C-alpha positions in Angstrom: 48.3 67.8 33.1 45.9 70.6 34.2 42.1 70.0 34.2 41.2 71.5 31.0 43.5 69.0 29.1 42.0 66.1 31.2 38.4 67.1 30.1 39.3 67.7 26.3 40.9 64.8 26.1 38.1 62.9 28.0 35.4 64.5 25.6 37.6 63.2 22.6 37.6 59.7 24.1 34.2 59.7 24.3 33.0 60.8 20.6 35.9 58.0 19.6 33.8 55.4 21.6 30.2 56.7 20.1 31.3 56.6 16.7 33.1 52.9 17.2 29.7 52.4 18.7 27.9 53.6 16.1 30.1 51.8 13.3 30.0 48.3 15.1 27.8 45.8 14.2 24.6 44.8 16.3 22.8 41.5 16.5 19.5 42.9 15.7 17.7 40.7 13.4 16.9 40.9 10.1 13.0 40.5 10.1 10.3 39.7 7.8 6.9 39.4 9.5 3.0 39.5 9.6 0.2 39.0 12.0 0.7 35.3 11.6 4.0 34.8 11.4 7.9 36.3 12.2 11.0 34.6 10.2 14.5 36.4 11.5 17.9 35.7 11.2 20.8 37.2 13.3 22.8 40.0 11.4 26.3 38.8 13.2 26.2 35.0 13.4 28.5 33.1 11.1 25.8 30.8 10.0 22.4 32.4 9.0 20.2 30.2 11.1 16.2 31.0 10.1 14.0 31.0 13.1 10.4 31.1 12.3 7.8 32.4 14.9 4.0 31.4 15.6 2.0 33.4 18.2 5.1 34.7 19.6 6.7 31.2 20.0 9.8 29.6 18.3 8.4 26.7 16.4 11.4 26.0 14.1 14.9 26.4 13.1 15.7 26.4 9.3 19.4 25.1 9.4 22.0 26.5 7.1 24.0 22.8 8.3 20.7 20.9 6.3 20.7 23.1 3.1 22.4 21.1 0.6 22.9 21.2 -3.2 24.0 18.6 -5.6 25.7 20.0 -8.5 27.7 18.1 -11.3 27.7 14.9 -9.2 28.7 16.7 -6.2 26.7 16.5 -2.9 27.8 19.8 -1.0 26.2 22.2 2.1 25.5 25.6 0.3 27.6 27.3 3.4 29.9 26.6 5.8 31.9 29.2 8.0 35.3 26.8 7.5 34.4 25.7 3.6 34.6 22.0 4.3 32.4 20.1 2.1 30.7 23.2 1.2 30.0 25.1 -2.1 31.2 28.8 -0.1 32.8 29.7 3.1 33.4 32.7 5.6 36.4 33.5 2.9 33.7 34.4 0.6 31.0 37.5 0.0 27.8 37.0 1.6 25.2 39.2 1.9 21.5 39.6 4.0 18.7 41.8 2.9 15.3 42.4 3.4 13.1 43.4 0.8 9.6 43.8 1.5 8.1 40.5 2.4 11.4 38.8 1.0 14.4 37.7 3.1 17.4 37.3 1.3 20.7 35.8 1.4 23.3 35.5 -0.8 27.1 33.9 -1.6 29.3 34.8 -4.1 32.9 34.3 -5.3 33.5 35.1 -9.1 36.3 32.2 -8.9 34.1 29.4 -8.1 31.6 27.4 -10.0 28.4 28.1 -9.3 29.7 31.5 -8.3 26.6 33.0 -7.0 23.7 31.2 -5.3 21.0 32.9 -3.7 18.3 31.9 -1.3 15.2 34.1 -0.9 12.6 33.4 2.0 9.1 35.4 1.5 6.6 35.5 3.6 2.4 35.6 2.4 0.3 35.1 5.7 1.2 31.6 7.1 3.0 30.6 3.9 6.8 30.3 3.8 8.3 29.9 0.1 11.8 29.2 -0.3 13.4 29.8 -3.4 17.3 28.8 -4.7 18.8 30.3 -7.8 22.3 31.2 -9.0 24.6 31.1 -11.6 26.1 28.1 -12.9 28.2 27.3 -15.9 26.4 23.9 -16.2 22.8 24.2 -15.1 21.6 21.5 -16.6 23.6 19.4 -14.3 21.8 20.8 -11.1 20.4 17.9 -9.6 18.8 18.3 -6.4 18.8 21.0 -3.1 17.3 20.4 0.6 15.6 22.2 3.3 16.3 21.1 6.7 13.8 22.0 10.0 14.9 21.5 13.1 12.6 21.6 16.0 14.0 21.1 19.7 12.6 18.5 22.3 12.6 21.3 25.0 10.7 23.7 23.2 6.6 23.6 24.1 5.7 22.7 20.5 7.2 19.3 19.7 7.0 18.1 15.9 7.3 14.7 16.5 5.2 13.2 13.8 5.5 12.7 9.9 2.6 12.6 7.7 3.6 11.3 4.2 1.7 12.0 0.8 -0.6 9.1 1.4 -1.7 9.6 5.2 1.0 7.2 6.6 2.3 8.9 9.9 5.5 8.3 10.9 6.6 8.6 14.6 10.1 10.6 14.3 11.0 9.7 18.2 14.8 8.3 18.5 14.2 7.4 14.3 17.5 8.3 11.8 17.4 7.5 8.2 16.3 7.9 4.8 12.2 7.6 3.5 11.9 7.0 -0.2 9.1 8.3 -1.6 10.4 7.0 -5.3 8.1 4.0 -4.6 4.9 3.2 -5.7 2.8 2.9 -3.0 -0.8 2.0 -1.6 -2.1 3.9 0.2 -1.9 6.4 -2.7 -0.9 10.1 -2.2 -4.4 11.9 -1.5 -2.3 15.3 -1.6 0.9 16.4 -2.7 2.4 17.4 0.4 4.3 15.8 3.6 3.2 17.4 7.0 5.2 17.5 10.5 2.7 17.7 13.6 2.7 18.9 17.0 -0.1 18.8 19.3 -1.4 22.1 18.2 0.1 22.8 14.8 0.5 21.5 11.6 3.9 22.4 9.3 2.2 21.6 5.4 5.5 21.1 3.0 4.9 20.8 -0.7 7.5 20.0 -3.1 8.6 17.5 -5.8 10.2 15.5 -3.5 12.2 12.2 -3.9 13.4 11.2 -0.5 13.0 12.8 3.4 15.7 12.3 5.8 14.8 12.2 9.4 17.2 12.1 12.9 16.0 12.5 16.4 18.3 12.4 19.6 18.1 13.8 22.8 17.8 17.4 22.0 16.3 17.7 18.5 13.9 16.3 15.9 15.4 17.3 12.4 13.4 16.8 9.3 15.1 17.2 5.4 13.8 17.2 2.5 15.1 16.8 -0.9 13.3 18.4 -4.4 14.5 18.0 -7.6 15.8 20.7 -8.7 14.5 21.2 -12.4 11.1 20.3 -10.6 11.5 22.3 -7.0 13.5 25.1 -7.3 10.9 26.5 -4.8 9.7 24.7 -1.4 6.6 25.9 0.3 6.1 25.8 3.9 2.4 26.6 5.5 2.0 26.5 8.7 -1.4 25.9 10.6 -3.6 24.6 13.0 -3.4 21.2 13.4 -5.2 18.9 10.7 -6.9 15.4 11.6 -5.7 12.8 9.1 -6.9 9.5 8.1 -4.6 6.8 9.0 -3.3 3.3 7.5 -1.2 1.4 9.5 0.4 -0.2 6.9 2.3 1.0 4.0 2.6 -1.4 0.7 5.3 -0.6 -1.7 7.2 -1.5 -4.9 9.0 -0.5 -7.8 9.3 -0.7 -11.6 12.3 -3.2 -11.2 10.8 -6.4 -12.5 12.5 -8.2 -9.8 11.5 -6.6 -7.0 8.8 -7.7 -4.7 6.1 -6.5 -2.7 7.5 -4.8 0.6 5.0 -4.1 3.4 5.7 -1.6 6.5 4.6 -0.5 9.6 5.4 3.1 10.9 8.2 3.1 8.3 9.7 -0.5 9.2 9.4 -3.1 6.9 8.0 -5.9 8.4 8.1 -8.4 5.7 8.7 -8.9 2.2 6.7 -10.9 -0.4 9.3 -11.8 -3.5 8.3 -13.2 -7.2 10.8 -16.1 -6.2 8.4 -17.1 -3.6 5.3 -16.9 -5.8 4.9 -20.7 -6.8 2.4 -21.9 -9.3 1.6 -24.6 -11.2 1.6 -23.3 -14.9 0.7 -25.7 -17.9 1.5 -28.7 -15.1 4.4 -27.8 -13.8 5.5 -26.4 -10.2 7.3 -22.9 -11.2 8.6 -20.4 -9.2 6.9 -16.5 -11.2 10.4 -15.4 -11.4 14.1 -15.7 -10.7 15.6 -12.5 -8.6 19.1 -13.8 -9.2 20.6 -12.0 -12.4 23.6 -13.9 -12.5 22.3 -17.5 -13.3 19.6 -19.0 -14.9 17.0 -21.1 -12.9 15.4 -24.3 -13.9 12.2 -23.9 -11.8 11.8 -20.4 -12.5 8.7 -19.5 -15.0 10.3 -16.2 -16.0 13.7 -14.6 -15.5 14.8 -10.9 -15.3 15.2 -10.7 -18.9 11.8 -12.3 -20.5 9.8 -10.8 -17.7 7.5 -7.9 -17.7 5.8 -6.7 -14.7 2.6 -5.0 -14.3 1.3 -2.8 -11.3 -2.5 -2.1 -11.0 -3.7 0.0 -8.2 -7.6 0.6 -7.4 -9.3 2.2 -4.9 -11.8 0.2 -2.6 -15.0 1.9 -1.7 -18.0 1.8 0.3 -21.2 3.8 -0.1 -19.0 5.7 -2.7 -16.4 6.5 0.0 -12.7 5.6 0.1 -12.0 2.2 2.5 -9.0 1.3 1.3 -6.7 0.2 -2.0 -5.6 -2.6 -3.7 -2.6 -2.9 -5.1 -1.8 -6.1 -7.4 1.5 -6.9 -8.7 2.0 -9.4 -11.6 4.4 -11.0 -13.6 4.0 -12.0 -17.4 6.7 -13.2 -20.5 7.3 -10.6 -22.8 6.8 -12.7 -25.6 3.6 -14.7 -24.4 1.0 -12.2 -22.8 -1.0 -15.3 -22.8 -0.8 -15.9 -18.5 -0.1 -13.3 -15.9 0.6 -14.1 -12.0 1.4 -12.6 -9.0 -0.1 -11.3 -5.8 -2.8 -9.0 -5.0 -2.4 -6.8 -1.3 -5.2 -4.9 0.1 -4.9 -1.9 3.1 -7.3 -0.5 4.6 -8.3 2.5 6.0 -7.9 2.7 10.1 -8.0 -1.4 9.9 -4.7 -2.7 11.9 -4.5 -5.8 8.8 -4.0 -6.3 5.1 -5.2 -9.0 3.0 -2.5 -11.2 0.5 -4.0 -13.4 -2.2 -2.1 -15.0 -5.1 -3.0 -13.6 -8.2 -3.7 -14.9 -11.8 -5.2 -14.7 -15.2 -5.1 -15.9 -18.8 -6.4 -15.3 -21.8 -6.2 -18.5 -23.6 -7.9 -21.4 -22.0 -5.6 -24.2 -23.3 -3.2 -22.6 -20.7 -3.3 -24.2 -17.4 -2.4 -21.9 -14.1 -3.3 -22.6 -10.2 -1.6 -21.2 -6.9 0.6 -23.0 -4.7 1.9 -21.5 -2.3 3.0 -17.6 -1.2 6.3 -17.4 1.0 6.5 -14.6 3.2 10.1 -13.3 4.7 9.9 -11.1 7.6 12.3 -8.9 9.8 11.8 -9.1 13.3 13.9 -11.1 15.4 10.5 -13.8 16.3 11.6 -16.5 18.7 8.4 -18.6 19.0 5.6 -19.3 16.1 2.3 -20.3 18.0 -0.5 -22.3 15.4 -4.0 -21.7 16.4 -6.1 -24.5 14.5 -9.6 -24.6 13.6 -10.8 -26.3 16.7 -9.0 -23.9 18.7 -6.3 -26.0 20.0 -2.6 -24.5 20.0 1.2 -25.6 19.3 4.1 -23.8 19.8 7.1 -24.1 18.6 11.1 -22.2 18.8 11.9 -20.4 15.6 15.8 -22.1 15.1 17.7 -20.5 12.1 18.8 -23.9 10.9 15.5 -25.4 10.9 13.3 -26.2 8.0 10.1 -27.7 8.9 7.0 -29.1 6.6 3.6 -28.7 8.6 0.9 -30.6 7.4 -1.6 -32.8 9.8 -3.4 -35.3 8.5 -5.5 -38.1 9.5 -7.8 -40.4 7.5 -7.2 -38.6 4.2 -8.3 -35.1 6.4 -5.6 -32.1 7.1 -6.1 -30.2 9.9 -7.0 -26.4 9.0 -4.8 -23.8 10.5 -6.9 -20.6 11.2 -4.1 -18.3 12.8 -0.3 -18.0 13.0 1.2 -15.9 15.4 5.1 -14.8 15.6 5.9 -14.1 19.1 9.2 -12.5 20.9 8.1 -13.8 24.5 4.8 -16.1 25.1 2.2 -13.9 26.8 4.1 -10.7 26.0 1.8 -7.5 25.2 4.5 -6.5 22.4 3.2 -6.2 19.1 3.3 -9.3 16.9 2.9 -10.6 14.0 -0.5 -12.5 13.0 -1.3 -14.5 9.9 -4.8 -15.2 9.6 -6.9 -17.4 6.8 -8.0 -20.9 5.9 -3.9 -22.8 5.8 -3.8 -26.1 4.9 0.2 -26.5 5.0 3.0 -24.2 5.9 6.9 -24.9 5.5 9.7 -23.0 7.7 12.3 -21.7 6.2 13.8 -20.1 9.2 17.5 -19.8 8.4 15.9 -17.2 5.7 13.2 -15.9 7.9 11.0 -17.2 5.4 7.4 -18.8 6.3 5.5 -20.5 2.9 2.0 -20.8 3.0 0.3 -23.6 1.0 -3.2 -24.4 -0.1 -4.6 -21.3 1.3 -8.1 -21.5 0.5 -9.1 -17.7 0.6 -7.3 -14.2 1.9 -4.9 -14.2 4.3 -5.0 -11.5 6.7 -1.8 -10.0 7.9 -2.1 -8.2 11.5 0.7 -6.0 13.6 
């Protein structure tokens, strides 16, 4: 082959390479941006990860592996390459477009239901709006959808705190599980958003959420929010400088279910529970538990059962100098057919205070009725090994916690009983770990450690519980 032929062949090959390069997909990302923020997604990746940057620093990845859609009773990912447990797969049509300030990801397959789903990310200043819609044969069967934010632990900004609508701060380190937002809680919700916080930034997330899932391991922090679709087709994320939120160390929760008592949480971990079964009153001269929680059989020792009980929940704000200082939740029960007596418990939680107050509550409309509090039982969930009693004369006594133990404590001489002013539950003597303390003028207690219950009798005022 002569030199001219070689040159011609080489030139043709060069042209072919240029054309192939021009036609080949490139990894230039789709981008929407403004002076506050950048959102981008790679063109050729199988999974459309949404990267969020502020000041040239990556803060979050919105992961497709956390975008779930519950439709017709089935919850699946919107998209996965394999199609396993997802509505769409790599075999279906996928399009990514940028239109002005919107990044649009579309999935479609005419043979499927849904046949089409579109996710739209819009950017206005520091506000990201996420919206989902599609073509469903039964749109009324769309129940909820979720959006997941991932933050890597080796990035400079670690979003390791979650702040709920009521100001409760949850540490996300080494935490995994759901947070139920449907319960009725104090402190009450003072805002309509949750926040993820790092040292310098706050990501405020708005929407009608019913639950949150968090997961932390050695590599990442994951926060997945679930929105009720008929209320939250849009989810808003506003990233800004960090705000200082007032802190509540305890969260108090109950539900509308009439057999549900009061749950007390610290850092989203339930530390103890007050059940209506362990609220004991003298009602018309008879020793009665307020309510039987057993829906399978009747209890002669209970005043009410789940069939004839009505549960009332009253939440009020505690103020001082016209400023909020806390909340009170009163949960009470009464007979549906006889509203003359109410019995229950009052719980108060205070801003920036490491204690709550518990006090039996009752109200009567008929003066011929008699009612008097006798005892309040507290079930705790930590594995305490010792219980320390501190009496009004500052003398102490230490008992070991034994799971098969039942003990009544009432120390009396010459018709005068010692008053217990403080009870400590500890895992180790002289340990610096967090311990549960019960403070109040307590005359008598019973220990049911087989069931992790401490029952307080003859309390002369509200019991303070600190942790």
